C-alpha positions in Angstrom: 62.7 60.8 153.9 61.0 60.9 150.7 61.2 64.5 150.4 65.0 64.5 151.0 65.6 61.8 147.8 63.1 63.6 145.8 65.2 67.1 146.0 68.5 65.2 145.8 66.9 63.7 142.5 66.1 67.0 141.2 69.3 68.5 142.0 70.9 65.5 140.1 68.7 66.1 136.9 69.6 70.0 136.9 72.9 69.3 137.8 73.2 66.5 134.6 71.4 69.0 132.2 73.8 71.7 132.8 76.8 69.6 131.9 74.7 68.5 129.1 74.2 72.0 127.9 77.9 73.2 128.6 79.1 70.2 126.8 77.1 70.4 123.5 78.3 74.4 123.4 81.5 73.2 123.7 81.2 70.8 120.9 79.3 73.3 118.5 81.1 76.1 118.9 84.3 75.2 116.9 82.1 73.6 114.4 80.0 76.7 113.6 83.0 78.9 113.9 84.6 77.2 111.1 81.9 78.0 108.8 82.5 81.6 108.6 84.9 83.0 106.0 88.6 82.7 106.6 90.7 85.6 107.8 92.4 85.9 104.3 89.3 85.8 102.3 87.7 88.9 104.5 90.9 90.5 104.2 90.7 90.2 100.2 87.2 91.7 100.3 88.4 94.9 100.9 86.3 97.4 103.7 83.7 100.1 102.9 83.8 103.3 105.1 80.6 105.6 105.7 82.3 109.0 105.5 78.8 110.6 106.7 80.0 109.6 110.2 82.2 112.4 110.4 81.8 116.2 111.1 84.1 118.5 109.8 87.0 119.2 112.0 87.1 115.5 112.6 89.3 112.5 112.0 88.8 108.7 112.2 91.3 105.9 112.2 90.4 102.7 111.1 92.6 99.4 110.9 93.1 97.8 107.5 96.1 95.4 107.0 97.4 96.0 110.3 97.9 99.6 109.6 95.9 102.5 110.9 94.0 104.7 108.0 93.7 108.3 109.2 90.3 109.6 107.3 90.2 113.3 108.0 87.2 115.7 107.2 89.4 118.9 106.7 88.0 122.2 107.4 88.2 125.3 104.8 91.1 126.5 106.6 92.9 123.2 106.5 92.3 123.0 102.8 93.5 126.4 102.1 96.6 126.0 104.2 97.4 122.7 102.4 96.6 123.9 98.8 98.7 127.6 99.6 101.8 125.1 100.6 101.8 123.1 97.1 104.3 125.4 96.0 106.4 125.6 99.4 110.0 123.7 99.7 109.1 120.2 100.8 111.0 117.2 101.4 108.7 115.1 99.1 107.1 117.4 97.0 103.3 116.5 96.0 100.7 118.7 95.5 97.5 118.5 97.6 95.1 117.3 94.6 97.3 114.5 94.1 97.1 113.1 97.2 93.3 112.7 96.5 90.7 110.3 94.7 88.2 111.2 92.2 84.5 110.6 93.2 82.3 108.5 91.0 81.2 112.1 89.3 84.9 112.6 88.3 85.3 115.5 90.8 87.8 115.9 93.9 86.8 116.6 97.1 89.2 118.3 99.3 87.7 118.0 102.1 88.3 114.1 102.9 91.9 113.5 103.4 92.5 109.5 103.4 96.1 108.1 104.2 97.9 105.7 105.9 99.1 107.0 109.3 102.2 105.7 109.4 105.5 108.0 109.9 108.1 107.2 107.0 111.0 107.5 109.1 110.8 104.6 111.6 106.9 103.4 111.1 105.7 105.2 114.3 101.9 106.4 114.2 102.0 110.1 114.4 99.3 112.2 116.6 96.9 114.4 115.1 96.5 118.1 115.7 99.8 119.4 117.0 103.5 120.1 115.4 104.2 123.3 113.6 101.6 122.9 111.1 98.7 122.1 113.4 98.5 118.5 111.6 100.2 115.8 112.4 103.4 115.2 114.3 105.6 111.9 115.0 106.5 112.5 118.3 108.9 109.8 118.2 111.4 111.7 116.4 109.7 114.9 115.6 108.5 114.8 111.9 106.0 117.2 111.2 103.3 117.0 108.9 101.1 119.9 107.0 97.2 119.4 106.5 97.8 117.2 103.3 99.8 114.6 105.2 103.1 115.9 103.5 106.5 116.0 105.5 107.8 119.4 106.1 110.3 118.9 108.9 112.0 116.4 110.8 113.8 113.2 109.6 111.1 111.5 107.7 112.0 111.1 104.3 108.7 110.6 102.5 104.8 111.7 102.9 102.4 109.5 104.7 101.1 107.1 101.8 97.9 107.3 100.0 95.9 104.1 100.3 94.6 102.2 97.5 90.7 103.4 97.9 88.1 104.2 95.5 84.7 106.4 96.3 81.7 104.1 96.1 79.2 107.2 96.8 79.2 110.6 97.4 79.8 109.8 101.4 81.5 106.6 101.3 84.8 105.0 100.1 86.2 101.2 99.6 89.6 100.5 100.8 91.0 97.9 98.2 91.4 94.7 99.4 94.6 92.8 100.0 96.6 91.7 96.5 96.9 88.1 95.9 
């Protein structure tokens, strides 16, 4: 009889301890969570992106202000095509260089194209490496964008926008924080 009361007592101690630990976690988690920075403060801080992760011909998409940011490491052929089309007939004329930001050295690096990946027609997200210019195409309504993100055909009235960003080093950019 003594063995059963001892095992019963051990079970009660273990169960009580487990409930106490669970209760302590349930109480402290919200308290510790509130010590972190608020979402609006994090949004105001901006976002630094390491471009050394990209290989030539690759694209990364990062979320920023609830928008997709396309960062493309363009190939020499894509750069040449974008620069050759600077004088082409366009819906929203812009040169390829005007869509780039200078590095800390003051030089422009045409390899990296940074833009907000939203079609200016109805706000769809274009698909990459398809379309007439083998760059981006908004499959919703058929807008084609070239290798500089400029609208070349379809219903989109404007090029894909360039977000406010700065170069912080030779291989890193910082997207601007939200305005107050």
